[in-house]
Every structure is written in C-alpha cells, then in structure tokens.
Legacy VTK file of the C-alpha trace (Angstrom):
# vtk DataFile Version 3.0
C-alpha trace
ASCII
DATASET POLYDATA
POINTS 37 float
32.713 147.216 62.908
34.177 148.270 66.154
32.881 150.889 68.620
34.861 153.999 69.037
35.807 154.076 73.173
33.365 157.298 73.744
30.618 154.661 72.115
32.027 151.576 74.607
32.107 153.809 77.001
28.770 154.925 76.865
27.496 150.856 76.498
28.587 149.927 79.457
27.200 152.711 81.660
23.820 152.434 80.424
24.401 148.534 80.775
25.602 149.743 84.351
22.361 151.427 84.960
20.072 148.825 83.386
21.509 145.955 85.270
21.168 148.046 88.324
17.278 148.456 87.836
16.670 145.425 86.857
17.779 144.128 90.003
16.516 147.016 92.592
12.966 145.572 90.751
14.086 142.029 91.317
14.385 142.974 95.124
11.179 144.584 95.062
9.137 141.929 93.661
10.352 139.358 96.052
10.291 140.989 99.208
6.841 141.680 97.700
6.374 138.056 97.840
8.004 137.376 101.055
5.975 139.534 102.585
2.636 138.496 101.195
3.184 134.563 102.359
LINES 1 38
37 0 1 2 3 4 5 6 7 8 9 10 11 12 13 14 15 16 17 18 19 20 21 22 23 24 25 26 27 28 29 30 31 32 33 34 35 36
C-alpha cells in the first residue's frame, strides 16, 4: 500500500511541524538547564 500524493504531502507537513515543535521544546529545556547552573 502506498499513500496518495495528498497523503504523502500531509504526512511530510505534519512531520515538519512535529520536528519544529520538538526542537523548540528541546531548546527551551536546554536554556533552562544552562540558566539553572
């Protein structure tokens, strides 16, 4: 089974959003740790 072009584009878009959110949250945690020490 292969995704349609629309499904593939949607998954790629959601993947980019999740990755951006994860990296932002990781940066927030790292900044907090740097300020704490």
